[in-house]
N, C-alpha and C positions, 0 to 999 in steps of 0.2 A: 528396801525399796527407795528409789531416788526421790527425794523431797525437792519440790519446785518452789523457788524463792517467790515471795509475794509481790516484790518489786523488781523491775529489770530496766536497765538503761537502753534507750533507743540509739542505734548507731547513727541515725541520721540527725535528729535534733539534739542528742546527747542530754536528754532528760530522763530522770527516774520516774517511771510510771507503774501503776498496777499492772500485773500480769494479764488481767483481764482486758486491757487495752492493746494486747497484742494477739495476733492471729496464731492458731496452732496448724502446723504443717504435718500432715500425715497422722494426725492423732496423737503425736509424741512429742515432737519438737516445737517450741515456742518460736515464732518469728522474731528475728533480731530488730525489724524496723516496725514501730506501733502503727495501729490502724490509720490514725490521722496523717502520718507521713506518707503511708502507702496511698490512701485516697488522694492526697495532694499530688504525689508523683503520677498517679493514673490521669489526674485532670490535666496535669502539664503535658504528658505524653499526647492525650487527645487533642489538645489545643496544637502541639506541635505537628500532629498528624494532619490536622485540618490545614495548617499552614503549608505544609508540604503538598497537599492536594492542589491548593490555590496556586502554588508555584509551578507544579507540573501542568496545570490547566494553561497558565500563562505561557509556559515553554511550549506547549502544544500548539496554542494559537500562534505564537511566534514562528514556529515551524510550518505552519500553513502558508505563510507569506512567501513571496519570492526570495527575499533575502534570506529568510530562515532556511528555506529548502537549500539554498546554495551553500551556507555555512555548514549546515547539517551533513550535506552530501560531501563537502571538502574534508570534514573532520572524519567521516565514516571511511573514506578512500585512505587517508593518512593512517587511521588506525589499522585498516585491513592490511595495508602495505607493510606496516611494521610487524604485525602478527605473522604475515606470510614470510617476512624476511627471517623471523626467528625460527620458523620451521614448525611443523606440527609436534604436538607432544606424543608420547607413547600411546599407541592405540589401546583403547580399553574396550572391555566386552559390554559395558553398560554406562550409562551417565543419568544425571537428574535433569529433567525438563526444566526450563527456566520459568515456564508459565504455570503448569499444572503441579510442579514440584514432585512428580512421580519418578521413582528410580526404575528406568526401563531399559531393555537390551538396546544396543547400538543400532540394530537393525531398523528400530523404530524411528530412527533420525536420518533425514537426507543428508547428502553430501554437501559440504560448503568449503571451499577452498580457502576462504578468508578466515575461517575459524582455527583456533590453536590446534584442536585435535581433528580438524578435517570433517567436522559435522555440525549440523544446525544445532542452535541452542535450545529450539523448540522441537517437541516431537512432531511426527507427521500430523497427528490429529489436531494439536494445537495450532500448527502453522496453517492448515486449512481454515480453522476457526478465525485466526487473525487475519488472513487474506480475505475472508468473507466479510468480516467486520469492516476491513478497509474499503473494500468494494462498495459496501453499503453506504460509508460515510462520504465517499468521494467518487460518485458515479460518473461526473463530468470528466475528472482527471483520468479515469480508467478508459472512457471512450475516446479521449484524445490520444492516449497511449496505443490503443488498438488501431485507431485510424492511421497514425504514424507508422505503426508496424506494418499495417497492410499496404500502405502507399509505397513504403520502401521495398517491401518483399515482392510485390506483384508488378510495380512500374518503375522502381528506382527512384522514386520522388521523395522529397521531404514536404511536409505541410507548407513551408515557406514558399517553395517552388510551385506547389499547387496554387497558393494564393496569388503569386505573380502571374501565373498562366491565366488564371480567372480574370485578373485585373486587365490583362491585355486583350481578353475578349469582351471587355466591357461589362463583365459580370452576368453574361448571358451564354446561351447555347451556341456553339460555334457553327451550328447548320441552320436551325429554325429562328434563332435570336430570342428564344424565350428566357424570361428571367426566373421562371419557376423550374426548378429541377425536376419536379414530379418523381421524387423518390422518398422513401420512408425515412431515410436519415436526413433529408433536407440538403444534400450536396450534389453537385453534378458528377456524372459518370466520367471516369477516365477512359477516353477511346484511345485504342493503340492497335497496331498491326499485329495479328496473331501469328504471322510469319516470322518478322524481323524483331517484334517487341517494341518498336519505336513508338513512343506516345505521339498521337496526332492532335489532340486537343480535348475539351471538356464539352460533353453532350448532355442534354437532358435524357430522361430514362427512355422517352418514346424514340427519339432519334437514335440513340445508341442501340436499342432493340431493333429498330428498322434496318440499320446497317448490318446487324448480325444476321437477320432474317434474310437479307439479300446477298449474304456471304461476301460483303465488301468488294462486290464486282461492279466496276462502272459501267459496263455494257449492260448489265441487268437493270441498273438503276436508270440509265438512259432510256432503255426499252419500256420500263414502267412509267417514266415521265411521258413519253410519247403515247403510251396507251391512254393515259389520264387525259392528256390534252385532245386527242382524237375523240374520246368519249365526250368531252365538253362541247366540241364543235358540232356534234350532230344536232 
């Protein structure tokens, strides 16, 4: 039977200590580092982890600033271009999700051309969770992106062009002159020709709906005006 020595030297502090001051691994092997050193190292790791968390919070706050977003986006594009130039690695049948750390089939990862292997680092489920958390943290930013996308797709306008058009109208409806857009989003409607797609101006909700009900026909609008004036003169 193997005899265990009564004392052992700690590999960290290089001191001879009783075997009882060392932990036992697997019920058979005595740990080479004493309990005091293990506890001290664990405390240092916890403090280091807290420091990393503080640094990550500072970095996150910096990335939320305009300058931080610009720097982060420039670095991301540079890194993506480098990885894309190197070409994708050999296609694998599975990979590990960077968030949940699960080894999953490659079909559970969306395609990503900027990635080395052509797939997202997060699985589809984790990507949905990350996107949901991002939308919850930055609702205003999401609304601005959706608005910019809709303006560009539907009318070929940018938010800056919209603001210039509204300023030229004096911040009011181009028809009735109302300063209240009377819309749920609190912005004026973009009035455009449904035949040519040309943007005509910004209207409040009532005027925009009225023109639509009259099919944008000037003759019908003039007839309606004459009808109202005749009724008032009675």
